[in-house]
Kinemage of the C-alpha trace (Angstrom):
@kinemage 1
@onewidth
@group {chain A} dominant
@subgroup {mainchain}
@vectorlist {calphas} color= white
{ca met a 1} P 0.000 0.000 0.000
{ca ser a 2} L 1.026 3.595 -0.598
{ca met a 3} L 1.790 5.820 2.365
{ca leu a 4} L -1.121 8.155 3.192
{ca leu a 5} L -0.063 11.757 3.776
{ca arg a 6} L -2.690 12.837 6.285
{ca gly a 7} L -3.125 16.527 6.942
{ca ala a 8} L -4.050 16.413 10.638
{ca pro a 9} L -0.553 15.677 12.008
{ca ala a 10} L 0.945 18.377 9.780
{ca ala a 11} L -1.731 20.836 10.920
{ca ala a 12} L -1.037 20.014 14.579
{ca ala a 13} L 2.684 20.664 14.113
{ca leu a 14} L 2.000 23.985 12.358
{ca asn a 15} L -0.499 24.990 15.056
{ca glu a 16} L 2.125 24.396 17.724
{ca lys a 17} L 4.570 26.717 15.965
{ca thr a 18} L 1.861 29.339 15.482
{ca ala a 19} L 0.790 29.161 19.133
{ca gln a 20} L 4.391 29.756 20.226
{ca leu a 21} L 4.664 32.795 17.938
{ca val a 22} L 1.339 34.176 19.164
{ca ser a 23} L 2.357 33.683 22.795
{ca gly a 24} L 5.511 35.689 22.208
{ca leu a 25} L 3.558 38.451 20.486
{ca arg a 26} L 1.045 38.659 23.324
{ca glu a 27} L 3.907 39.026 25.791
{ca lys a 28} L 4.879 42.131 23.806
{ca gly a 29} L 1.342 43.477 23.953
{ca val a 30} L 0.368 42.476 20.424
{ca val a 31} L -2.865 40.491 20.022
{ca pro a 32} L -2.933 38.948 16.528
{ca thr a 33} L -6.396 39.516 15.058
{ca leu a 34} L -8.064 38.137 11.935
{ca ala a 35} L -11.078 39.864 10.376
{ca ile a 36} L -13.389 37.529 8.438
{ca val a 37} L -15.668 39.319 5.987
{ca arg a 38} L -18.752 37.515 4.711
{ca leu a 39} L -21.615 38.437 2.365
{ca gly a 40} L -24.918 36.823 3.236
{ca ala a 41} L -25.173 33.476 4.986
{ca arg a 42} L -24.235 30.700 2.561
{ca glu a 43} L -23.778 27.477 4.493
{ca asp a 44} L -20.328 26.720 3.059
{ca asp a 45} L -19.154 30.229 4.034
{ca leu a 46} L -20.564 29.821 7.532
{ca ser a 47} L -18.915 26.409 7.858
{ca tyr a 48} L -15.496 27.755 6.861
{ca glu a 49} L -15.947 30.784 9.114
{ca arg a 50} L -16.681 28.536 12.101
{ca ala a 51} L -13.646 26.374 11.325
{ca ala a 52} L -11.389 29.434 11.003
{ca val a 53} L -12.659 30.961 14.244
{ca lys a 54} L -12.127 27.673 16.092
{ca arg a 55} L -8.615 27.225 14.676
{ca cys a 56} L -7.602 30.789 15.530
{ca ala a 57} L -8.945 30.508 19.065
{ca ala a 58} L -6.939 27.330 19.603
{ca val a 59} L -3.660 29.170 18.926
{ca gly a 60} L -4.547 32.435 20.677
{ca ile a 61} L -5.593 34.540 17.677
{ca glu a 62} L -8.594 36.833 18.035
{ca thr a 63} L -11.211 36.932 15.282
{ca arg a 64} L -13.603 39.650 14.210
{ca cys a 65} L -16.463 38.443 12.010
{ca val a 66} L -17.985 41.106 9.760
{ca ser a 67} L -21.220 40.218 7.981
{ca leu a 68} L -22.743 42.249 5.147
{ca pro a 69} L -26.105 41.648 3.450
{ca glu a 70} L -26.064 39.272 0.491
{ca asn a 71} L -27.117 42.150 -1.779
{ca ala a 72} L -24.456 44.570 -0.500
{ca ser a 73} L -22.908 46.712 -3.203
{ca gly a 74} L -19.340 46.388 -4.355
{ca glu a 75} L -18.704 49.885 -3.035
{ca ala a 76} L -19.937 48.939 0.430
{ca leu a 77} L -17.732 45.853 0.478
{ca glu a 78} L -14.698 47.823 -0.707
{ca glu a 79} L -15.268 50.428 2.001
{ca thr a 80} L -15.456 47.682 4.639
{ca leu a 81} L -12.182 46.175 3.433
{ca arg a 82} L -10.458 49.576 3.281
{ca ser a 83} L -11.599 50.333 6.820
{ca leu a 84} L -10.226 47.030 8.121
{ca ser a 85} L -6.996 47.603 6.192
{ca ala a 86} L -6.568 50.932 7.978
{ca asp a 87} L -7.399 49.461 11.395
{ca ala a 88} L -4.131 48.959 13.297
{ca ser a 89} L -5.745 46.365 15.587
{ca val a 90} L -6.437 44.047 12.631
{ca his a 91} L -3.498 42.052 11.271
{ca gly a 92} L -5.164 39.775 8.735
{ca ile a 93} L -8.230 39.978 6.498
{ca leu a 94} L -10.082 37.036 4.968
{ca leu a 95} L -12.835 37.710 2.431
{ca leu a 96} L -14.985 34.631 1.994
{ca arg a 97} L -15.478 33.793 -1.671
{ca pro a 98} L -16.823 33.306 -4.270
{ca leu a 99} L -18.617 36.626 -4.388
{ca pro a 100} L -21.898 37.127 -6.257
{ca ala a 101} L -21.331 37.178 -10.013
{ca ala a 102} L -22.510 40.791 -10.280
{ca leu a 103} L -19.563 42.029 -8.207
{ca asp a 104} L -16.088 42.775 -9.585
{ca glu a 105} L -14.050 40.431 -7.395
{ca val a 106} L -10.645 41.525 -8.721
{ca arg a 107} L -11.374 45.191 -8.006
{ca ile a 108} L -12.831 44.449 -4.580
{ca leu a 109} L -9.811 42.391 -3.521
{ca arg a 110} L -7.556 45.364 -4.274
{ca ala a 111} L -9.113 47.077 -1.249
{ca ile a 112} L -7.293 44.631 1.043
{ca ala a 113} L -3.871 45.895 2.115
{ca pro a 114} L -1.263 43.403 0.796
{ca glu a 115} L 0.335 43.047 4.224
{ca lys a 116} L -3.049 41.908 5.627
{ca asp a 117} L -4.061 39.672 2.712
{ca val a 118} L -3.449 36.444 4.638
{ca asp a 119} L -5.300 34.301 2.081
{ca gly a 120} L -3.169 35.570 -0.802
{ca ala a 121} L -6.239 36.558 -2.787
{ca ala a 122} L -5.330 39.928 -4.290
{ca glu a 123} L -2.991 40.757 -7.149
{ca gly a 124} L -0.352 42.277 -4.852
{ca ser a 125} L 0.006 39.070 -2.859
{ca leu a 126} L 0.165 36.933 -5.982
{ca ala a 127} L 2.857 39.224 -7.393
{ca ala a 128} L 4.879 38.693 -4.212
{ca val a 129} L 4.487 34.913 -4.578
{ca tyr a 130} L 5.755 35.072 -8.139
{ca ala a 131} L 8.644 37.367 -7.169
{ca gly a 132} L 9.528 35.243 -4.152
{ca thr a 133} L 9.393 38.149 -1.678
{ca asp a 134} L 7.937 38.342 1.844
{ca glu a 135} L 5.656 41.281 1.066
{ca gly a 136} L 2.493 39.171 0.849
{ca phe a 137} L 1.187 35.684 1.481
{ca ala a 138} L 0.513 32.718 -0.753
{ca pro a 139} L -3.051 31.421 -1.049
{ca cys a 140} L -3.667 29.154 1.933
{ca thr a 141} L -4.365 25.996 -0.083
{ca ala a 142} L -1.229 26.401 -2.204
{ca gln a 143} L 0.872 26.984 0.929
{ca ala a 144} L -0.771 23.952 2.556
{ca val a 145} L 0.676 21.775 -0.212
{ca leu a 146} L 4.201 22.867 0.737
{ca glu a 147} L 3.527 22.504 4.458
{ca leu a 148} L 2.381 18.927 3.883
{ca leu a 149} L 5.440 18.026 1.818
{ca asp a 150} L 7.754 19.545 4.426
{ca tyr a 151} L 6.073 17.809 7.350
{ca tyr a 152} L 6.541 14.419 5.726
{ca glu a 153} L 10.083 15.365 4.663
{ca ile a 154} L 9.405 14.909 0.954
{ca pro a 155} L 12.455 16.297 -0.891
{ca ile a 156} L 11.656 19.224 -3.194
{ca glu a 157} L 14.991 20.716 -4.268
{ca gly a 158} L 16.209 19.222 -7.521
{ca lys a 159} L 13.041 17.173 -8.015
{ca arg a 160} L 10.685 17.174 -10.990
{ca ala a 161} L 7.243 18.524 -10.073
{ca val a 162} L 4.157 18.533 -12.261
{ca val a 163} L 1.116 20.630 -11.347
{ca leu a 164} L -2.206 19.752 -12.969
{ca gly a 165} L -4.302 22.929 -13.035
{ca arg a 166} L -3.479 26.606 -13.499
{ca ser a 167} L -5.932 28.420 -11.220
{ca leu a 168} L -4.778 31.476 -9.286
{ca val a 169} L -5.965 29.823 -6.082
{ca val a 170} L -3.839 26.673 -6.247
{ca gly a 171} L -2.185 25.669 -9.502
{ca arg a 172} L -0.101 28.682 -10.458
{ca pro a 173} L 0.894 29.757 -6.930
{ca ala a 174} L 1.757 26.156 -5.981
{ca ala a 175} L 3.953 25.942 -9.071
{ca met a 176} L 5.757 29.152 -8.070
{ca leu a 177} L 6.259 27.974 -4.483
{ca leu a 178} L 7.774 24.717 -5.719
{ca leu a 179} L 9.974 26.631 -8.165
{ca his a 180} L 11.277 28.882 -5.380
{ca arg a 181} L 12.170 25.742 -3.434
{ca gly a 182} L 14.381 24.464 -6.241
{ca ala a 183} L 12.050 22.073 -8.051
{ca thr a 184} L 11.866 21.845 -11.831
{ca val a 185} L 8.202 22.570 -12.470
{ca thr a 186} L 5.847 21.768 -15.334
{ca leu a 187} L 2.406 23.382 -15.218
{ca cys a 188} L -0.279 21.450 -17.108
{ca his a 189} L -3.787 22.590 -18.013
{ca ser a 190} L -6.745 21.643 -20.187
{ca lys a 191} L -4.852 22.428 -23.405
{ca thr a 192} L -1.690 20.492 -22.478
{ca glu a 193} L -0.905 17.641 -24.839
{ca asn a 194} L -0.027 14.300 -23.212
{ca ala a 195} L -0.556 15.566 -19.669
{ca ala a 196} L -0.587 11.981 -18.395
{ca gly a 197} L 2.820 11.313 -19.924
{ca leu a 198} L 4.257 14.448 -18.358
{ca ala a 199} L 2.717 13.503 -15.012
{ca arg a 200} L 4.398 10.093 -15.061
{ca glu a 201} L 7.783 11.837 -15.228
{ca ala a 202} L 7.109 13.725 -12.004
{ca asp a 203} L 8.652 12.993 -8.635
{ca ile a 204} L 5.940 15.197 -7.106
{ca leu a 205} L 2.512 15.350 -8.737
{ca ile a 206} L 0.029 18.022 -7.617
{ca ala a 207} L -3.535 17.338 -8.775
{ca ala a 208} L -5.477 20.614 -8.806
{ca ala a 209} L -7.465 20.447 -12.030
{ca gly a 210} L -10.875 20.493 -10.373
{ca arg a 211} L -12.268 17.384 -12.079
{ca arg a 212} L -13.535 14.492 -9.975
{ca glu a 213} L -11.253 11.417 -10.015
{ca ser a 214} L -9.862 12.466 -13.397
{ca val a 215} L -6.249 11.636 -12.481
{ca gly a 216} L -5.996 7.886 -12.891
{ca ala a 217} L -3.535 5.070 -13.540
{ca ala a 218} L -2.095 6.649 -16.691
{ca tyr a 219} L -0.700 9.519 -14.591
{ca phe a 220} L 1.215 7.451 -12.042
{ca arg a 221} L 4.508 5.647 -11.728
{ca val a 222} L 6.318 3.863 -8.930
{ca gly a 223} L 8.021 6.146 -6.416
{ca gln a 224} L 5.927 9.279 -6.878
{ca thr a 225} L 4.444 11.527 -4.231
{ca val a 226} L 0.909 12.604 -5.195
{ca val a 227} L -0.860 15.541 -3.544
{ca asp a 228} L -4.594 15.767 -4.268
{ca val a 229} L -6.030 19.255 -3.846
{ca gly a 230} L -9.470 18.484 -5.290
{ca ile a 231} L -12.638 18.091 -3.250
{ca his a 232} L -15.848 16.752 -4.784
{ca tyr a 233} L -18.992 14.872 -3.827
{ca asn a 234} L -19.496 11.559 -5.623
{ca glu a 235} L -23.232 11.081 -6.084
{ca glu a 236} L -22.790 7.369 -6.814
{ca thr a 237} L -20.852 6.497 -3.658
{ca gln a 238} L -22.295 9.418 -1.647
{ca lys a 239} L -18.787 10.185 -0.394
{ca leu a 240} L -16.263 12.967 -0.761
{ca cys a 241} L -13.415 12.371 -3.186
{ca gly a 242} L -10.640 14.285 -4.915
{ca asp a 243} L -9.183 14.783 -8.377
{ca val a 244} L -7.184 11.567 -7.937
{ca ala a 245} L -8.679 8.111 -8.415
{ca leu a 246} L -7.228 6.913 -5.111
{ca ala a 247} L -7.762 3.217 -5.777
{ca glu a 248} L -5.650 3.490 -8.940
{ca ala a 249} L -2.842 5.324 -7.146
{ca asp a 250} L -2.717 3.063 -4.107
{ca gly a 251} L 0.014 0.477 -4.338
{ca val a 252} L 1.703 2.244 -7.253
{ca val a 253} L 2.877 5.623 -5.966
{ca arg a 254} L 5.101 5.997 -2.905
{ca ala a 255} L 2.750 8.358 -1.086
{ca val a 256} L -0.612 10.062 -1.688
{ca thr a 257} L -2.914 12.409 0.202
{ca pro a 258} L -6.391 11.132 1.077
{ca val a 259} L -9.580 13.096 0.398
{ca pro a 260} L -10.970 14.055 2.801
{ca gly a 261} L -8.237 14.342 5.409
{ca gly a 262} L -5.338 15.569 3.302
{ca val a 263} L -4.549 19.123 2.181
{ca gly a 264} L -7.942 20.420 3.316
{ca ala a 265} L -7.105 19.677 6.937
{ca leu a 266} L -4.263 22.210 6.731
{ca thr a 267} L -5.883 25.274 5.179
{ca thr a 268} L -7.181 26.930 8.354
{ca ala a 269} L -3.894 26.132 10.114
{ca val a 270} L -2.076 28.014 7.345
{ca leu a 271} L -4.554 30.890 7.642
{ca ala a 272} L -3.804 31.193 11.357
{ca ala a 273} L -0.051 30.956 10.734
{ca his a 274} L -0.237 33.725 8.125
{ca thr a 275} L -2.174 35.953 10.531
{ca ala a 276} L 0.425 35.472 13.254
{ca lys a 277} L 3.239 36.222 10.792
{ca ala a 278} L 1.447 39.358 9.611
{ca ala a 279} L 1.272 40.564 13.219
{ca ala a 280} L 4.942 39.734 13.784
{ca arg a 281} L 6.001 41.690 10.697
{ca arg a 282} L 4.284 44.789 12.054
{ca ile a 283} L 6.563 45.025 15.089
{ca lys a 284} L 9.863 44.509 13.295
């Protein structure tokens, strides 16, 4: 059987580091605070908000939940984000997405100060990820991929990495993070010819294409590490699953993340860690 790279132990280790940083900040009179901004009351937004609040509380980070009506204007949302960006007591800002289709998400995200964009959502943060600077933060899910690899001591430097998917949330930032760590990276997408063949050459395969169990036997070879970022509901089995057909990977690859219980278990831990780091940067 392949080794399962479970996210919970990696999250626990990251939480411990974050709690130590927060404790030190509190001793200096700094209380790391995350503002969570939500439009309306969609159940998936509420679920993530509850998880983020719980995670932050566990490591000593304060949270401030700001709720706007579902039909709030883009201008009202921008003003809320600008106000939080100017608030010295707030160190991180998380805007729950997706936003309603009528709103200009790119423009709205620009209202978040880059140094407080702890989910790496705005253009300024993404630019910092691409440049390899510490001026912003990577998207939490993309950073969670690296945290998982590091926890399980999967070598990155000098290795061949293939990323399936080019979204700004996971694919492209994950590719840049791997590149900055010394991997040779190939980024595949829907127009890539022979993506399966390229994937088989990878030492590290990141599945982030957003298609249920679309990464099957043709993508795998012996010795690989496979990280599945996808999350889907399989109507036939009535269970959650990922982009990877786990049964086809098991026994072939060296290690693979389960879904659920893999990368997803780390995202709120990364969010808390980013908030603590944002607070620490303010006092340097």
